[in-house]
Structures are given as C-alpha cells and as structure tokens.
RORO-448382 format. One record per residue (C-alpha): residue number from 1; residue in three letters; x, y, z negated. Coordinates in steps of 0.2 Angstrom, whole numbers, always signed. Each point is the difference from the previous one (the first is absolute). Last residue first. Layout:
# residues N
pos  code  px  py  pz
NUM  ala  X  Y  Z $
...
This chain:
# residues 514
pos  code  px  py  pz
514  glu  +18  -3  +40 $
513  thr  +15  -10  +14 $
512  ala  -3  -16  +11 $
511  lys  +18  -5  +3 $
510  glu  +3  +3  +15 $
509  asn  +4  -12  +14 $
508  gly  -2  +15  +14 $
507  ala  -18  +2  -6 $
506  arg  -5  -16  -5 $
505  lys  -7  +0  -19 $
504  phe  +7  -12  -10 $
503  tyr  -6  -10  -15 $
502  glu  +12  -10  -11 $
501  val  -3  -18  -9 $
500  thr  +5  -8  -16 $
499  leu  -8  -16  -1 $
498  gly  -4  -15  -13 $
497  val  -8  -13  +6 $
496  glu  -18  -9  -9 $
495  phe  -4  -18  +0 $
494  met  +13  -8  +10 $
493  arg  +11  -6  -14 $
492  ser  +16  +5  -10 $
491  trp  -8  +14  -11 $
490  pro  +3  +16  +5 $
489  met  +6  -9  +23 $
488  thr  +10  +15  +4 $
487  cys  +2  +12  +14 $
486  glu  +9  +15  +3 $
485  lys  +0  +17  +9 $
484  ile  -14  -5  +13 $
483  gln  -2  +15  +14 $
482  ile  -18  +8  +5 $
481  ser  -3  +13  +18 $
480  asn  -13  +10  +3 $
479  glu  -2  +10  +17 $
478  asp  +2  -11  +13 $
477  asp  -6  -14  -11 $
476  asn  +4  -11  -13 $
475  ile  -12  -11  -9 $
474  his  -6  -15  +11 $
473  glu  +14  -6  +10 $
472  gln  +16  +7  -7 $
471  ile  -7  -2  -18 $
470  phe  -3  -19  +2 $
469  ser  +17  -2  +7 $
468  thr  +9  +8  -14 $
467  leu  -14  -10  -9 $
466  gln  +8  -16  +7 $
465  ser  +18  +6  -4 $
464  gln  -1  +3  -17 $
463  val  -13  -16  -2 $
462  ile  +14  -9  +7 $
461  asn  +14  +8  -9 $
460  ala  -11  -2  -19 $
459  val  +0  -19  +5 $
458  val  +18  -2  +3 $
457  gly  +4  +8  -19 $
456  lys  -2  +18  -8 $
455  lys  -13  -5  -14 $
454  gly  +3  -20  -3 $
453  asp  -1  -13  +12 $
452  val  -19  -3  +0 $
451  arg  -10  -11  -11 $
450  phe  -17  +2  -2 $
449  tyr  -5  +2  +20 $
448  asn  +10  -17  +4 $
447  tyr  +18  -1  +2 $
446  gly  +11  -12  +11 $
445  leu  +6  +11  +12 $
444  glu  -13  -9  +14 $
443  arg  -14  +2  -13 $
442  leu  +3  +16  -3 $
441  lys  +1  +4  +18 $
440  asn  -17  -2  +12 $
439  asn  -17  +1  -15 $
438  thr  +10  +12  -13 $
437  val  +8  +11  +13 $
436  asp  -16  +2  +10 $
435  asn  -10  +1  -18 $
434  arg  +9  +13  -6 $
433  val  +6  +10  +16 $
432  tyr  -21  +3  +5 $
431  ser  -10  +7  -12 $
430  cys  +8  +5  -14 $
429  tyr  +18  +3  +7 $
428  gly  -4  +11  +14 $
427  ala  -19  +9  -2 $
426  asp  +4  +0  -20 $
425  glu  +17  +1  -1 $
424  val  +7  +10  +13 $
423  tyr  -18  +11  +4 $
422  arg  +1  +5  -21 $
421  leu  +18  +3  +1 $
420  ala  -2  +12  +16 $
419  leu  -15  +9  -14 $
418  phe  +14  +1  -14 $
417  asn  +13  +8  +14 $
416  arg  -12  +10  +7 $
415  his  -4  +7  -20 $
414  gly  +19  +2  -5 $
413  gln  +3  +11  +15 $
412  ser  -14  +11  -4 $
411  glu  -18  +4  +3 $
410  gly  -10  +6  -13 $
409  phe  +2  +4  -20 $
408  ile  -15  -1  -9 $
407  asn  -11  -8  +13 $
406  tyr  +11  -11  +7 $
405  phe  +5  -5  -19 $
404  met  -18  -7  -3 $
403  gly  +2  -6  +18 $
402  gln  +14  -10  -7 $
401  ala  -12  -7  -13 $
400  ile  -14  -2  +8 $
399  cys  +11  -12  +13 $
398  thr  +8  -10  -15 $
397  gly  -16  -4  -9 $
396  leu  -11  -7  +15 $
395  ser  +14  -11  +7 $
394  asn  +4  -7  -18 $
393  ser  -19  -4  -1 $
392  ser  -6  -6  +17 $
391  thr  +15  -14  -7 $
390  asn  +16  -2  +11 $
389  trp  +7  +16  +11 $
388  gly  -10  +13  +9 $
387  ala  +3  +15  -2 $
386  tyr  +1  +19  +6 $
385  gly  -1  +17  -4 $
384  ala  +0  +19  +3 $
383  leu  -3  -5  +16 $
382  ser  +10  +10  +16 $
381  phe  +14  -15  +2 $
380  leu  -13  -14  +6 $
379  val  -7  +12  +11 $
378  lys  +4  -2  +16 $
377  lys  -17  -7  +10 $
376  asn  +8  -13  +6 $
375  lys  +10  -3  -16 $
374  met  -16  -1  -10 $
373  leu  -7  -13  +11 $
372  lys  +16  -10  +0 $
371  val  -2  +1  -19 $
370  leu  -17  -5  +0 $
369  glu  +1  -15  +10 $
368  leu  +13  -5  -12 $
367  asp  -10  +1  -15 $
366  ser  +12  +1  -14 $
365  gly  +4  -14  -12 $
364  asn  -4  -12  -17 $
363  ala  -18  +0  +2 $
362  phe  -9  +8  +13 $
361  ala  -10  +14  +6 $
360  val  +8  +10  -14 $
359  asp  +9  +13  +11 $
358  ala  -3  +14  -9 $
357  val  +4  +16  +9 $
356  ile  +0  +17  -8 $
355  cys  -3  +15  +11 $
354  pro  +4  +19  -4 $
353  ile  -14  +11  +7 $
352  ala  +6  +10  +16 $
351  arg  -18  -1  +8 $
350  lys  +6  -3  +17 $
349  lys  +17  -10  -2 $
348  val  -4  -11  -15 $
347  thr  -16  -2  -1 $
346  phe  -1  -1  +19 $
345  glu  +12  -14  +0 $
344  leu  -8  -6  -13 $
343  gln  -19  +0  +7 $
342  glu  +9  -9  +14 $
341  val  +7  -13  -7 $
340  phe  -16  -7  -11 $
339  asp  -8  +2  +15 $
338  ile  +11  -13  +9 $
337  leu  +2  -11  -16 $
336  asn  -18  -3  +1 $
335  arg  -1  -14  -12 $
334  asn  -15  -14  -1 $
333  val  +4  -7  +18 $
332  gln  +18  -5  -1 $
331  tyr  +3  -4  -19 $
330  thr  -19  -11  +2 $
329  thr  +7  -6  +19 $
328  ser  +14  -12  -9 $
327  leu  +17  +10  +3 $
326  asp  +15  -13  +4 $
325  gly  +15  +11  +0 $
324  gln  -7  +9  -19 $
323  cys  +4  -18  -10 $
322  ala  +15  +6  -6 $
321  ala  -8  +19  -6 $
320  glu  -10  -15  -11 $
319  leu  -19  +1  +3 $
318  met  -16  +5  -10 $
317  pro  -15  -7  +5 $
316  glu  -9  +9  +1 $
315  val  +9  +18  +9 $
314  pro  +12  +11  -8 $
313  ala  +3  +18  -1 $
312  asn  +10  +12  +12 $
311  val  -4  +16  -15 $
310  phe  +7  +15  +7 $
309  leu  -2  +12  -13 $
308  val  -3  +18  +0 $
307  leu  +13  +12  -8 $
306  asn  -4  +17  -9 $
305  ala  -20  -1  +3 $
304  glu  -9  +12  +0 $
303  gln  -6  -2  +20 $
302  met  +0  -19  -3 $
301  asn  -15  +2  -11 $
300  thr  -6  -15  -11 $
299  thr  +15  +3  -11 $
298  met  +10  -13  -9 $
297  leu  +11  +6  -17 $
296  gly  +18  +0  -2 $
295  gly  +12  -3  -14 $
294  ala  +10  -14  +7 $
293  ala  -13  -10  -12 $
292  ile  -13  +8  +8 $
291  ile  +2  -8  +18 $
290  gln  +4  -16  -5 $
289  tyr  -14  -2  -10 $
288  lys  -11  +6  +12 $
287  leu  +9  -11  +14 $
286  thr  -3  -15  -11 $
285  glu  -21  +1  +2 $
284  phe  +5  +1  +16 $
283  leu  +6  -13  +5 $
282  pro  -12  -12  -11 $
281  arg  +4  -11  -16 $
280  asp  +11  -12  -6 $
279  glu  +16  +3  +9 $
278  tyr  +14  -14  +11 $
277  leu  -8  +3  +13 $
276  pro  -11  +14  +4 $
275  thr  -18  +0  -7 $
274  val  -8  +9  +17 $
273  ala  -14  +14  -4 $
272  pro  +12  +13  +7 $
271  gly  +1  -11  +16 $
270  gln  -18  -5  +5 $
269  ile  +0  +19  +8 $
268  ser  +16  -2  +9 $
267  ser  +15  +11  +4 $
266  phe  -2  +8  -16 $
265  val  +0  +22  -3 $
264  pro  +5  +5  -19 $
263  tyr  +1  +19  -6 $
262  ile  +10  +4  -13 $
261  leu  +0  +16  -9 $
260  pro  +16  +1  -11 $
259  arg  +0  +6  -18 $
258  lys  +16  +11  -4 $
257  asp  +5  +7  -14 $
256  lys  +19  +0  +4 $
255  ser  +4  -12  -13 $
254  ala  -15  -8  +3 $
253  asn  +3  -3  +17 $
252  leu  +18  -7  -4 $
251  met  -6  -12  -13 $
250  arg  -15  -7  +10 $
249  ala  +15  -3  +16 $
248  leu  +12  -8  -13 $
247  leu  -15  -9  -7 $
246  thr  -5  -8  +17 $
245  cys  +16  -4  +5 $
244  gly  +6  -10  -16 $
243  val  -18  -8  +2 $
242  glu  +5  -7  +18 $
241  asp  +7  -17  -5 $
240  ala  -15  -3  -11 $
239  gly  -17  +2  +6 $
238  pro  -18  -6  -1 $
237  tyr  -10  +11  -15 $
236  met  +1  +7  -15 $
235  tyr  +2  +19  -6 $
234  val  +2  +7  -17 $
233  asp  -2  +17  -6 $
232  leu  -22  +2  +9 $
231  glu  -3  -14  -10 $
230  leu  +9  +0  -15 $
229  asn  -14  -1  -12 $
228  his  +11  -11  -12 $
227  thr  -14  -12  +0 $
226  ala  -3  +2  +20 $
225  ile  +17  -4  +2 $
224  ala  +2  -17  -13 $
223  gly  -15  -7  +12 $
222  arg  +9  +5  +15 $
221  val  +15  -13  -7 $
220  ala  -12  -12  -5 $
219  gln  -10  +0  +18 $
218  gln  +18  +3  +10 $
217  asp  +8  -17  -10 $
216  met  -16  -10  +9 $
215  ala  +1  +6  +19 $
214  thr  +21  -4  -2 $
213  trp  -6  -18  -10 $
212  gly  -14  -4  +15 $
211  tyr  -13  +10  +12 $
210  pro  +1  +12  +10 $
209  ala  +17  -1  +5 $
208  ser  +18  +14  -2 $
207  asp  +16  -2  +6 $
206  asp  +9  +10  -11 $
205  gln  -13  +10  -10 $
204  pro  +5  +16  -9 $
203  ile  -4  +11  -15 $
202  ile  +5  +17  +2 $
201  leu  +3  +9  -12 $
200  phe  -1  +21  -5 $
199  asp  +8  +9  -12 $
198  ile  +10  -11  -13 $
197  ile  +3  +7  -16 $
196  gly  -18  +8  +0 $
195  asn  -7  -11  -17 $
194  ser  -13  -9  +11 $
193  val  +13  -2  +13 $
192  tyr  +12  -10  -11 $
191  glu  -13  -12  -6 $
190  leu  -5  -2  +20 $
189  val  +19  -8  -3 $
188  leu  -6  -13  -13 $
187  gln  -15  -7  +9 $
186  asn  +11  -2  +17 $
185  val  +12  -11  -10 $
184  gly  -13  -9  -8 $
183  val  -6  -6  +16 $
182  asn  +18  -4  +8 $
181  ile  +2  -8  -17 $
180  lys  -18  -12  +3 $
179  arg  +9  -2  +18 $
178  arg  +16  -7  -7 $
177  ala  -13  -12  -10 $
176  leu  -9  -5  +13 $
175  tyr  +15  -6  +11 $
174  asp  +8  -10  -15 $
173  glu  -16  -8  -4 $
172  ile  -2  -5  +17 $
171  his  +16  -7  +2 $
170  glu  +1  -8  -14 $
169  lys  -16  -9  +2 $
168  pro  +5  -9  +15 $
167  leu  -17  +4  +13 $
166  leu  -8  -14  +4 $
165  gly  -14  -1  -15 $
164  asn  -3  +19  +3 $
163  leu  -3  -2  +19 $
162  ala  -11  -13  -1 $
161  glu  -9  +8  -11 $
160  cys  -1  +18  +11 $
159  glu  -6  -13  +15 $
158  lys  -16  -5  -10 $
157  lys  -5  +17  -3 $
156  glu  +3  +5  +18 $
155  glu  -11  -15  +7 $
154  leu  -13  +5  -15 $
153  ser  +2  +20  +9 $
152  ala  +9  +13  -11 $
151  leu  -10  +16  -2 $
150  asn  -3  +2  -17 $
149  ala  +16  +14  -4 $
148  ser  +10  -13  -10 $
147  ile  -3  -15  +14 $
146  leu  +5  +11  +12 $
145  his  +15  +7  -9 $
144  ser  +6  -20  -5 $
143  leu  -4  -3  +19 $
142  glu  +15  +14  +3 $
141  gly  +11  -4  -11 $
140  tyr  +1  -18  +3 $
139  arg  +4  +5  +21 $
138  phe  +14  +11  -6 $
137  ile  +9  -14  -11 $
136  glu  -7  -14  +13 $
135  lys  +11  +12  +12 $
134  gly  +12  +2  -10 $
133  trp  +4  -18  -5 $
132  tyr  +16  -5  +9 $
131  glu  +10  +16  +5 $
130  tyr  -8  +8  -16 $
129  tyr  +10  -13  -11 $
128  asp  +14  +11  +1 $
127  pro  -7  +14  -6 $
126  glu  -7  +16  +14 $
125  glu  +10  +9  +13 $
124  asp  +8  -14  +13 $
123  asn  -9  -13  -11 $
122  ser  -14  -6  +11 $
121  ser  -18  -1  +2 $
120  tyr  -12  +7  +7 $
119  gln  -15  +11  -5 $
118  pro  +12  +12  -11 $
117  cys  -3  +4  -19 $
116  arg  +3  +20  -3 $
115  met  +7  +5  -13 $
114  ile  -11  +14  -7 $
113  leu  +16  +15  +6 $
112  asn  +6  +15  -14 $
111  phe  +1  +18  +8 $
110  ala  +8  +16  -7 $
109  tyr  -4  +19  +0 $
108  ile  +8  +9  -14 $
107  lys  +1  +18  +3 $
106  val  +13  +10  -10 $
105  lys  +0  +14  -13 $
104  pro  +2  -11  -17 $
103  asn  +15  -3  +4 $
102  cys  +8  -7  -15 $
101  ala  -16  -7  -7 $
100  lys  -6  -6  +18 $
99  ile  +18  -10  -1 $
98  arg  -5  -6  -16 $
97  thr  -16  -7  +2 $
96  leu  +2  -8  +19 $
95  arg  +14  -10  -11 $
94  asn  -17  -11  -9 $
93  leu  -1  -8  +15 $
92  ile  +14  -10  -4 $
91  lys  -6  -3  -20 $
90  glu  -19  -6  +9 $
89  cys  +10  -10  +13 $
88  thr  +8  -12  -13 $
87  glu  -17  -1  -9 $
86  leu  -10  -5  +15 $
85  ser  +18  -17  +2 $
84  leu  +10  +1  +13 $
83  gln  +2  -16  +9 $
82  his  +4  +8  +18 $
81  leu  -7  -9  +18 $
80  arg  -13  +13  +8 $
79  ser  +7  +17  -7 $
78  pro  +16  -8  +5 $
77  ile  -5  +1  +18 $
76  ile  -9  +19  -1 $
75  gly  +18  +7  -9 $
74  gly  +10  -2  -15 $
73  phe  -13  -6  -12 $
72  leu  -5  +15  -12 $
71  leu  +7  +18  +10 $
70  thr  -1  -10  +16 $
69  asp  -20  -6  -3 $
68  ile  +1  +17  -7 $
67  ser  +0  +9  +16 $
66  leu  +3  +18  -5 $
65  ile  -1  +15  +9 $
64  leu  +7  +14  -10 $
63  gly  -3  +22  +4 $
62  asp  +9  +13  -4 $
61  ala  +16  -7  -10 $
60  asp  +15  +7  -8 $
59  met  -2  -12  -14 $
58  ser  -7  -12  +12 $
57  glu  +16  -5  +9 $
56  lys  +10  -7  -18 $
55  tyr  -15  -9  -8 $
54  leu  -3  -8  +18 $
53  trp  +19  -6  +0 $
52  asp  +0  -8  -17 $
51  trp  -19  -9  +5 $
50  leu  +8  -6  +17 $
49  gln  +17  -4  -11 $
48  glu  -12  -13  -11 $
47  thr  -12  -3  +14 $
46  asp  +16  -10  +12 $
45  gly  -11  -4  +14 $
44  pro  -7  -19  +0 $
43  lys  +6  -12  +13 $
42  lys  -15  -8  +8 $
41  lys  +1  +14  +13 $
40  glu  +17  +11  -2 $
39  gly  +4  +9  -14 $
38  met  -4  +20  -1 $
37  leu  +15  +4  -12 $
36  asn  +14  -3  +18 $
35  leu  -12  +10  +9 $
34  ser  +4  +16  -9 $
33  pro  -17  +9  -10 $
32  arg  -6  +12  +10 $
31  val  -5  +19  -1 $
30  leu  -9  +10  +11 $
29  asn  +4  +18  +4 $
28  val  -15  +8  +6 $
27  glu  +2  +17  +12 $
26  thr  -2  -12  +17 $
25  gln  +15  -5  +11 $
24  asp  -5  -19  -5 $
23  thr  -13  -2  -14 $
22  leu  -7  -12  +13 $
21  leu  +16  -10  +2 $
20  asn  +0  -3  -20 $
19  pro  -16  -5  +1 $
18  phe  +2  -14  +12 $
17  ser  +18  -5  -8 $
16  tyr  -3  -11  -17 $
15  asn  -19  -6  +3 $
14  cys  -1  -7  +20 $
13  pro  +19  +0  -1 $
12  arg  -1  -12  -9 $
11  asp  +10  +1  -18 $
10  asp  -17  -4  -13 $
9  leu  -13  +12  -5 $
8  pro  +8  +15  -1 $
7  val  +4  +11  -14 $
6  tyr  +3  +18  +5 $
5  val  +4  +17  -8 $
4  ile  -5  +16  +8 $
3  lys  +9  +13  +0 $
2  gln  -8  +17  +9 $
1  met  +12  +13  +8 $
C-alpha cells in the first residue's frame, strides 16, 4: 500500500477531509495529523507538533503533500495574520532538508499561496482593520497596479492619491509588510524546488483578480520562477482549497506511470473565454492548468480520451449561485444545457467513456437546473466525478481529482459516497439551504452569516433537516438514496458546512455493494 503523508491547508472539510475521502477503498494510505494539531480559523495550528509529527511519519512514506502555509504559520487564515520575519521562516523551512536526508526516496509535493486581497471590507478572515478599510485597501492596490502598468486614467491617478492620504499609515504598512514576506517565502520555497528537495510545487492564487496587490505579487514570483528555470516544476494559477486533492491525484498518477487524456465539452461557446468571479484569467486557461497539475493532459480527440470533462460554463457577467432563481436572459440563451445533458448521457451510456462534470456556471454553488436534468437522465451516480462548490477552480480541481481516482480504481462505495457528498453540499447547501437559512432563520435566532451557535448547535440541526428535505426532493429516486450521518458548521459560520453522507442503492433497502 502506498503511504502518502498529507499536511492540509486548514481544518475545514474541503482541505482536511476531501483528499481522505478520495482515497477511501483504494490502495492509497493517506496519513493526516489529528485535528487538534490543525488549529481553527484564526487560531493557528501547533506548528512545532506538526513538524514533529511530520518527521516521524515521513520516515517510511512514499510521498508527502505539504501546505507550506500550515507548516510556517498554522493555516491559511494565520498566514494573513502572523508576525513572523522572513529570517524565521527561512529557518523553519530548512527542516525540509532533514526530511529529505532521512528519506531520500520520498517524493515531496508542496503548495504555498500567494496572499489574497478581498474586494470587500470584512475581518472574518483578515486583520481586524480590514473590516473598516478592506475595500479601500483592495482599490488602492488595483489603482497602484494600473498606474505602474501605465494603464491608469487621470481620474484613477487622482483617486489613488486620495486613497494614499486616506488609508491609515500603520494599517497599510502592516498589510504590505506581510505581503512582502509572503512573496519572500514563495521565493525561498523555489530554492527547495531548484535543489531537488521539493519535487513539485503549486503556488495557488486565492480569490485573485487581474489587477491589484495579488496580481503584482504574482508577477514578482513568476519572475523568480523564470530565474530558477522552474516553469515546468512550479505551477501558478487560481485556486486554493482544492490543491490537496490535485496534488494527491498527481502523486497517484505519477506512481502508476499514468498520464490520463481528458477531452473537454462546454455548455456554451462563450464559456471558455469568461473570466470567473474571484479569478484573474479566462476559464479555459485555468482548466489547462488544473488538468496538467493533476497529472493529465488535454486531448482534442474524444475517442482517445480516458475521461471526458463536461464543463457547465458561465456567461458574462458570471453570477453567484444564490442568484440563479432569477436568471437573466443572457444566462438562459447563451448556454445550451439541453444539448449538454444529451451529450453527457450519450457519452456515459453509449460511448461508455467515464465522464466528469465541472459545474462552474455559477460561483459558490451548483446549477440546480443542471442537477435536475442529470437526475432526469439518471446519470447522477454514473459519473467519474462532479463538483460545483465555491470558486470555479475549487470545483475544477475537486472533480478532476475524483476522475483521476476513478480512472485507476473504478466504481466503489467510497466513490459513490463522494459523489453523494458533492450533490448534497454543492447543490443542496451551497445553492439552496445556505441562502434560505441565512435569510429566513438566523435573525430570529439571534445569529448572522458570520456567527452561528457552534459546530453542532441549533443552526446545524436546521441545516441538516433542510438538506434531508432537499435530498428527498431533488436527488433521491427509485434507484438511489442518500442519508446524512452528520452535519456540522466547521467554523461556526454559514459559508461552509461539514457533512458525512452515505449512498445506498435501492434494492431491498440493502446498501450498494462493490
């Protein structure tokens, strides 16, 4: 059995649990640190104990998948709040050398984010001052970038000057100092790739945009990648919470000496050219990265494809999933879901080619119309992978990774359970229940979107009840059934949900077998 040691980006299910679920009932033994080492939201994980644990587990491991943000700062949110110097980070990173020296054969895949810069004012995941100055900090960065690129108008130059005088000096200095360390850490990590200690690196961009602080930092890091001649060993593209799954799929493919060929099918002509919300480039360009990062290649010939990737693509302007109940004419006429689903059914049932569905027409949730049509066609549980949560890249990376596992291990209870989880979470929670509970339940209970009554309180019970109803109405049929075993609110807020679900094949009420 292949042993892979995994240090997640944080304790949320998407980072901590999804990769583990992908390995269920496979020959991959994924070893994770206990949750009590991982911290929670703004509380950093115990980095010293994490390193001790990593040393021990890496001695007989075949591969390591490591979040540098976690090993340095204790998680994704602490990486935006820390007070570490670059010198301290450099000393901590040197511990990777010891691991490789003790186990020279171990493959190390790592990832380290370029620090995000949200376009809104909120301190939920940022420093406290971001609640008051977040929007202005983003705009100041966007304008500064436009000016440096000689693209700013006179009005924009004046606006930038005004923001420079308006923003509190201590806040912008603190913010930019931490961004400078983030760039410095990424440059340091490149040296470990250059000397062969890290075998492959992804530098994801969390909530990126074409212009701003994140885009400028990206330019600096890209220059360092070129200087080290590491373009083929270091990938940089939009994403974050899906990268654990992506690197796991890449490591699996590498160990099996496989390079799956993937043929893309889109729901619209316009879709591949749309820049998704929270990202900085056209969908098709990111799609290429997601495929090669997971160890595959794109093909233009469906007949030679190992997997067909059906991409339910957005149109301009891309909408949030919560808005899909009142679609614009553009969304209705610039995509052809009927052809999309007919092609999907034919490819699955007649061509017998495994199919993945990347449901990225909306941000932060599934396309409920697509889910309905797939249920009508009875293909929901015939897929090699599905995802439709959070950003476009989060969904792409998740479903492509599942498809890679399916390509090697095929059908299993674990695979069907993960499909079931995606439908319940991405369609049920992200596209319906989250919005309904937020708008109609929280205020009367004395809570809000960013604060509920803990992981397993009244809100979690309401969410589970509504999801159970959603499953009965929109997913279950006379052949397939899903049951929720557990429902939690991981960070005591509404953005994410923690679910344990199980798929059953309706056949005398017996659980589906292999």
